[in-house]
C-alpha positions, 0 to 999 in steps of 0.5 A: 112666335119668336121662339119658333123662328130661326135667325138666318142673317142680318141685312143692310140697306144699300143703293144700286147705281140707279139709286134704288134701295135693296137689302143685302147680307151674308147667309154663309161664309160663301153665300150672299143674300140680296132682297131687291124690289120687284121693278117688273111688277105689273099685277098685285098678285106678283111679289113686291120683292125678289130674293137672290142668292149668289156666291160671295165676292170673296169666293169668286175672287179666290176661284178666279185666282185659282186659290183653294177654298 
């Protein structure tokens, strides 16, 4: 099974300001990936975790300074 899988990134455990654990890592040089527990889950048919993509903080800082990417 491992032969047909493609590694995307590594993830690190972090804690948010409320003490909740989440996973995060860089997907590309300009994109970050976050896996957060679904704290709004009401039914078993809803996902346990939600994956978010966002522009990396470095890219956001460069854009706010008007720097070339």
